[in-house]
C-alpha positions as CSV (number, residue, x, y, z in Angstrom):
1,M,154.2,210.4,86.1
2,K,151.8,209.0,88.8
3,T,153.7,206.4,90.9
4,F,157.1,206.0,92.6
5,C,159.1,203.4,94.5
6,I,162.1,204.2,96.7
7,K,164.7,201.4,97.3
8,T,166.9,202.2,100.4
9,L,170.1,200.4,101.4
10,G,172.4,201.2,104.3
11,C,172.0,203.1,107.6
12,K,169.2,204.9,109.5
13,V,170.4,208.2,108.1
14,N,169.9,206.9,104.5
15,Q,166.3,205.9,105.6
16,C,165.7,209.3,106.7
17,D,166.9,210.8,103.5
18,A,164.5,208.5,101.7
19,D,161.6,209.6,103.9
20,T,162.3,213.3,102.9
21,A,162.1,212.3,99.2
22,R,159.0,210.2,99.9
23,R,157.3,213.1,101.8
24,D,157.9,215.5,98.8
25,L,156.6,213.0,96.2
26,L,153.4,212.3,98.2
27,A,152.8,216.0,98.6
28,M,152.9,216.3,94.9
29,G,150.3,213.8,94.4
30,L,152.4,210.7,93.4
31,S,151.4,207.4,95.0
32,E,153.9,205.0,96.3
33,V,154.0,201.3,95.1
34,R,156.2,198.5,96.5
35,D,157.3,196.9,93.1
36,T,160.2,198.8,91.6
37,L,159.2,197.6,88.1
38,K,155.6,198.9,88.3
39,A,156.8,202.5,89.2
40,D,157.0,205.4,86.9
41,L,159.8,206.8,89.1
42,R,162.3,204.4,90.6
43,I,164.7,205.8,93.1
44,I,167.6,203.7,94.4
45,N,168.9,205.2,97.5
46,T,172.6,203.6,97.7
47,C,175.2,202.9,100.4
48,C,179.0,202.3,99.9
49,V,180.2,201.9,103.5
50,T,181.5,198.5,102.6
51,A,182.3,196.6,99.4
52,R,179.3,194.4,100.2
53,A,177.1,197.5,100.5
54,S,178.4,198.7,97.1
55,G,177.6,195.4,95.5
56,K,174.0,195.4,96.9
57,S,173.6,198.9,95.6
58,R,174.7,197.9,92.1
59,Q,172.4,194.9,92.3
60,A,169.4,197.1,93.2
61,V,170.0,199.3,90.3
62,R,170.3,196.5,87.9
63,R,166.9,195.2,89.3
64,A,165.3,198.6,88.8
65,L,166.6,198.5,85.1
66,R,165.4,195.0,84.4
67,H,162.9,194.8,81.6
68,K,162.8,198.6,81.3
69,E,161.7,198.3,77.6
70,R,158.6,196.5,78.7
71,H,158.1,198.5,82.0
72,P,159.0,202.1,81.2
73,G,160.0,204.3,84.1
74,Q,162.7,206.6,85.1
75,V,165.5,205.2,87.1
76,V,167.3,207.6,89.5
77,V,170.3,206.7,91.6
78,T,171.0,208.7,94.8
79,G,173.0,208.2,98.0
80,C,176.5,207.5,98.9
81,Y,177.3,205.1,96.1
82,A,176.0,207.5,93.6
83,G,179.1,209.5,94.5
84,Y,181.6,206.7,95.3
85,G,180.7,204.7,92.2
86,R,179.8,207.4,89.8
87,P,182.2,206.4,87.1
88,Q,180.9,202.9,87.0
89,L,177.2,204.0,87.2
90,E,177.7,206.5,84.3
91,K,178.6,203.6,82.0
92,V,175.3,201.7,82.8
93,E,172.8,202.1,80.1
94,G,169.3,203.0,81.2
95,I,170.1,205.2,84.3
96,D,168.2,208.5,83.9
97,R,169.8,210.5,86.5
98,I,172.5,210.3,89.3
99,F,172.7,212.4,92.4
100,S,175.5,212.0,94.9
101,R,174.8,212.7,98.5
102,Q,176.4,216.1,98.3
103,E,173.9,216.8,95.6
104,D,170.9,216.2,97.9
105,A,169.7,219.9,97.5
106,R,169.8,219.4,93.7
107,F,168.0,216.1,94.0
108,L,165.1,217.5,96.1
109,S,164.8,220.5,93.8
110,W,164.5,218.1,90.8
111,L,161.8,216.2,92.6
112,K,159.7,219.3,92.9
113,T,159.5,219.5,89.1
114,M,157.7,216.1,88.8
115,R,154.2,217.4,89.4
116,P,154.4,220.9,90.7
117,H,150.7,221.6,90.7
118,A,149.3,218.1,91.5
119,K,146.9,217.7,94.5
120,P,148.2,215.5,97.2
121,L,146.6,212.0,97.3
122,V,147.2,211.6,101.1
123,P,147.9,214.0,104.0
124,V,151.6,214.2,104.3
125,H,151.6,214.0,108.1
126,Q,150.0,210.6,107.8
127,M,152.4,209.0,105.5
128,F,154.2,207.0,108.2
129,A,151.1,206.0,110.0
130,G,151.2,202.5,111.5
131,R,154.9,202.6,112.6
132,A,155.6,202.4,116.2
133,R,159.2,203.8,116.0
134,A,160.2,206.6,113.8
135,F,163.7,207.9,112.8
136,L,164.5,211.5,113.2
137,K,167.6,212.9,111.5
138,I,169.2,215.6,113.5
139,Q,172.6,215.9,112.0
140,D,174.6,214.8,108.9
141,G,178.3,214.6,107.9
142,C,181.5,214.0,110.0
143,D,184.6,215.9,110.7
144,H,186.5,212.9,112.0
145,R,188.9,211.0,109.7
146,C,188.9,207.5,110.7
147,S,191.4,205.9,108.3
148,Y,188.8,203.2,107.2
149,C,185.8,205.3,106.8
150,V,184.5,206.8,103.4
151,V,181.4,208.4,104.9
152,P,182.9,211.9,105.5
153,L,184.1,211.9,101.8
154,M,180.6,211.2,100.7
155,R,178.5,213.2,103.2
156,G,180.9,216.2,103.9
157,P,181.4,218.0,107.2
158,S,179.3,217.9,110.3
159,R,176.2,220.0,110.2
160,S,173.1,220.1,112.5
161,V,169.5,220.5,111.8
162,P,168.3,223.5,113.7
163,Q,166.5,222.7,117.1
164,R,163.3,224.4,116.0
165,A,163.1,222.2,113.0
166,V,163.9,218.9,115.0
167,L,161.3,219.8,117.6
168,A,158.6,220.6,115.0
169,Q,159.3,217.3,113.1
170,A,159.2,215.5,116.4
171,R,155.8,216.9,117.4
172,S,154.4,216.1,113.9
173,L,155.6,212.4,114.4
174,V,154.0,212.2,117.8
175,E,150.7,213.6,116.3
176,S,150.8,210.9,113.7
177,G,150.9,208.3,116.4
178,H,154.6,207.5,116.9
179,K,155.4,206.7,120.6
180,E,159.1,206.3,120.1
181,I,161.6,208.5,118.1
182,V,165.1,207.4,117.3
183,L,167.5,210.2,116.9
184,T,169.8,209.5,114.1
185,G,172.8,211.1,112.1
186,V,176.3,210.3,111.1
187,N,177.6,211.6,114.5
188,I,174.9,212.8,116.7
189,G,177.2,213.5,119.5
190,A,178.5,216.4,117.5
191,Y,175.0,218.0,117.4
192,G,175.1,221.8,117.7
193,R,178.9,221.9,117.9
194,H,179.4,224.0,114.7
195,T,176.0,225.6,114.4
196,R,175.6,229.0,116.0
197,G,172.4,229.2,118.2
198,T,172.0,225.4,118.3
199,P,172.3,223.7,121.7
200,S,174.4,220.6,122.4
201,L,172.7,217.2,122.3
202,A,172.0,217.3,125.9
203,G,170.1,220.6,125.3
204,L,168.2,219.1,122.4
205,L,167.2,216.2,124.5
206,K,165.7,218.6,127.2
207,G,163.6,220.2,124.6
208,L,162.3,216.7,123.2
209,D,161.6,215.6,126.8
210,R,158.9,218.4,127.1
211,I,156.9,217.2,124.1
212,E,153.6,215.8,125.2
213,G,152.6,212.3,124.0
214,L,156.2,211.3,123.3
215,K,156.8,208.2,125.3
216,R,160.4,207.2,124.3
217,I,163.5,208.7,122.9
218,R,166.4,206.7,121.8
219,L,169.8,207.4,120.4
220,S,170.7,205.6,117.3
221,S,174.6,205.6,117.7
222,I,177.0,207.8,119.7
223,E,180.8,207.9,120.1
224,A,182.4,207.0,123.3
225,H,183.9,210.6,123.7
226,D,180.5,212.0,123.4
227,V,179.0,210.0,126.3
228,T,179.5,212.9,128.8
229,P,178.2,213.3,132.4
230,Q,176.0,216.1,131.2
231,L,174.4,213.9,128.5
232,L,173.9,210.9,130.8
233,D,172.3,213.1,133.7
234,T,169.9,214.4,131.1
235,M,168.9,210.9,130.0
236,A,168.7,209.8,133.6
237,S,166.4,212.6,134.5
238,S,163.4,211.2,132.5
239,Q,161.7,207.9,131.8
240,K,161.4,208.9,128.2
241,F,165.1,208.3,127.4
242,C,165.9,204.7,126.7
243,P,168.6,203.1,128.8
244,H,170.5,201.8,125.8
245,L,173.5,203.1,124.0
246,H,174.9,201.9,120.7
247,I,178.6,202.8,120.7
248,P,180.8,202.0,117.6
249,F,184.0,200.6,119.4
250,Q,185.4,199.1,116.2
251,S,188.2,197.5,118.1
252,G,189.3,196.6,121.6
253,D,193.0,197.1,121.0
254,D,194.7,200.4,121.2
255,T,197.3,199.6,118.4
256,V,194.4,199.0,115.9
257,L,192.5,202.0,117.3
258,S,195.5,204.1,116.7
259,S,195.9,202.9,113.0
260,M,192.3,203.4,112.6
261,N,192.7,207.1,113.6
262,R,190.1,206.6,116.1
263,R,189.8,209.4,118.8
264,S,189.1,207.1,121.7
265,R,191.2,204.2,123.3
266,V,190.1,201.2,125.3
267,V,190.3,202.9,128.6
268,D,188.0,205.6,127.3
269,Y,185.6,203.1,126.1
270,L,185.5,201.3,129.4
271,H,185.1,204.6,131.2
272,A,182.2,205.6,129.0
273,V,180.4,202.4,129.7
274,D,181.1,202.4,133.4
275,L,179.9,206.0,133.7
276,A,176.8,205.1,131.8
277,V,175.9,202.2,134.0
278,K,176.5,204.2,137.1
279,R,174.3,207.2,135.9
280,M,171.6,205.1,134.4
281,G,171.5,201.9,136.1
282,S,169.8,199.0,134.1
283,L,171.6,200.0,130.9
284,T,172.4,197.8,127.8
285,V,175.2,198.4,125.2
286,T,175.3,197.4,121.6
287,C,178.3,198.1,119.4
288,D,180.2,197.9,116.0
289,I,183.4,195.9,115.7
290,I,185.5,195.9,112.5
291,V,187.3,192.5,112.1
292,G,190.5,192.1,110.3
293,F,191.9,195.6,110.0
294,P,195.3,195.3,108.3
295,T,197.3,196.0,111.6
296,E,195.2,193.6,113.6
297,S,197.5,190.8,114.8
298,D,196.4,187.6,116.7
299,A,197.3,189.4,119.9
300,C,195.3,192.4,118.9
301,F,192.3,190.2,118.1
302,C,192.5,188.5,121.4
303,N,192.5,191.9,123.0
304,T,189.2,192.6,121.3
305,L,187.7,189.4,122.7
306,I,188.9,190.3,126.2
307,F,187.4,193.9,125.8
308,L,184.0,192.6,124.7
309,R,183.9,190.1,127.7
310,R,184.5,193.2,130.0
311,V,181.7,195.2,128.2
312,R,179.2,192.4,127.8
313,P,177.2,193.9,124.9
314,L,173.7,192.9,124.2
315,K,174.5,192.8,120.4
316,V,177.5,193.2,118.3
317,H,177.4,194.3,114.6
318,I,180.5,192.6,113.0
319,F,182.0,194.1,109.9
320,P,185.0,192.4,108.1
321,F,187.4,195.2,107.0
322,S,186.6,196.5,103.7
323,P,189.1,198.8,102.0
324,R,187.5,201.9,100.5
325,K,189.1,204.0,97.9
326,G,190.0,207.4,98.9
327,T,190.6,206.3,102.6
328,A,194.0,206.3,104.4
329,A,193.8,202.7,105.3
330,A,193.1,201.6,101.6
331,A,196.2,203.7,100.5
332,S,198.6,202.6,103.4
333,Y,197.8,198.9,104.3
334,Q,197.6,195.5,102.6
335,P,194.5,193.7,103.6
336,L,194.9,190.4,105.7
337,A,194.3,187.0,104.1
338,H,190.5,186.4,103.6
339,E,190.7,183.1,105.5
340,T,192.2,184.9,108.5
341,V,189.5,187.4,108.5
342,Q,186.6,184.9,108.1
343,E,188.0,182.8,111.0
344,R,188.1,185.8,113.2
345,V,184.6,186.8,112.2
346,R,183.5,183.3,113.2
347,V,185.2,183.4,116.6
348,L,184.0,186.9,117.3
349,K,180.4,186.0,116.4
350,Q,180.5,182.9,118.7
351,T,181.8,185.2,121.6
352,A,179.3,187.8,120.9
353,D,176.4,185.4,120.7
354,G,177.5,183.9,124.1
355,L,177.7,187.2,125.8
356,S,174.3,188.2,124.4
357,Q,172.8,185.1,125.8
358,E,174.3,185.8,129.3
359,V,172.9,189.4,129.2
360,R,169.5,188.2,128.1
361,R,169.3,185.3,130.6
362,E,170.0,187.7,133.4
363,R,166.8,189.5,132.5
364,T,164.7,186.4,133.1
365,G,162.1,187.1,135.7
366,S,162.3,190.8,135.3
367,V,159.4,193.1,134.1
368,V,159.9,195.4,131.1
369,D,157.9,197.9,129.2
370,V,157.5,196.7,125.5
371,L,156.5,198.8,122.6
372,F,155.0,196.2,120.1
373,E,155.6,196.8,116.4
374,Q,154.4,193.8,114.4
375,K,152.8,190.3,114.6
376,E,154.8,187.2,113.2
377,A,153.3,183.8,113.0
378,G,150.8,184.2,115.9
379,E,153.4,186.1,118.1
380,W,153.7,189.9,118.7
381,V,157.2,191.3,118.6
382,G,158.4,194.6,120.0
383,H,161.4,196.2,121.9
384,S,161.7,197.1,125.6
385,R,163.3,200.4,126.5
386,E,166.6,198.5,127.0
387,Y,166.4,197.3,123.3
388,L,165.6,193.7,124.1
389,Q,163.5,192.2,121.3
390,V,160.5,190.6,123.1
391,F,158.1,188.0,121.8
392,V,154.7,187.2,123.3
393,Q,152.0,184.8,122.3
394,E,148.9,186.7,121.0
395,P,146.5,187.1,123.9
396,A,143.1,185.7,123.3
397,M,141.3,189.0,124.5
398,L,143.5,191.3,122.4
399,C,142.6,192.3,118.9
400,K,145.8,194.2,118.4
401,L,149.1,195.2,120.2
402,R,150.7,197.2,117.4
403,N,152.0,200.6,118.7
404,E,150.9,199.8,122.2
405,V,153.1,199.7,125.3
406,R,152.6,196.7,127.7
407,R,154.4,195.5,130.7
408,V,155.9,192.0,130.2
409,R,157.5,189.5,132.5
410,I,160.5,187.9,130.7
411,L,160.4,184.1,131.0
412,G,163.3,183.1,128.8
413,L,165.4,183.3,125.7
414,K,164.1,183.2,122.1
415,R,166.0,183.5,119.0
416,D,168.0,186.8,119.3
417,G,165.7,188.2,122.0
418,V,163.4,187.0,124.9
419,Y,159.9,185.7,125.3
420,G,157.5,186.5,128.0
421,D,153.9,187.0,129.2
422,I,151.9,190.2,129.3
423,L,151.1,191.1,132.9
424,A,147.6,192.2,132.4
425,E,145.4,191.6,129.4
426,V,143.3,194.6,128.1
427,G,140.1,194.0,126.1
428,C,139.8,195.0,122.4
429,E,139.4,198.7,121.7
């Protein structure tokens, strides 16, 4: 076995899980290829958070199995759908192994049997070279029991990566050239809560802040009840912490939040956002909203629209309610009519797009620091500390901008982001 390919679906945590497998395979001397059918080992890292995610996971598995008789190779299914849809997967001919998320340790042990004495083809610390932003998993699992959510059933209880390991990996990423690290997990606000000798999230941030060469630290997602004064004061104390919070509100109506078994209510959300703005100043908020939860009436949906107009998020990730077997919502409620849900999705998207335009338009004329990530059709694209996607025309004197930070004056709106001019051009290196 010489080559491998990993196809990952779902969240940033899943991407981090795939990176761990990739690191081990590279360390054993296997080389990575992009085409699934050309790989000796084909790993499909799946997701099941919604019915659509499950469908995409099944599709990816079928694609990896296609023409297996002409393109031999082992097909291994991992991730959340490997547990959620195991009965269906076990009936699929051609899948060599299935590892659920709770079998991650067994999966990683199995990987080490591939080529245990092989010489690495590339230095492992360089395997993510070229990326401006890197994801760093600090926590996994969840102790909450939101009635719609299957993730705790697939990933188990909350547990934290020891601070020493987090800091060591962060230093390694910085040494590899990454200037921004995105802290990720299923519920990162619970970091250290159940692990003896591990600090709180605020304590971890203080440790990360001391790492030389690290320019930016961003939180991937955090619950409103974990947006504490201590956390915000820590973030406000250093320019390294990005003034951007992604908070999964899920609904702007207390009746729906109660039936979702969410820990926070609308007043808690508003308090968290108001507190963050006061402590951090130029802050942007992005969020998740579930549309069409079975207890969501027309009035409840209207309350969500009113709530969003109050919060004014930069971006809203919209998820139509998807019943998941094993959850309380799937057992207790009948789904709303498909047409009703689709219409609410349309209205919510229209509202969210309008609010996003307002927030971005207000930034016109301001100057932001942009970490550039890639070039698309003669334009460089990156993100500001506030998570604005920024486009600039390729400057004539610049050979490259990838992984460089430049000050940009915003001139107007472009697609889902903004466009602008670099304030001072720098010659080619």
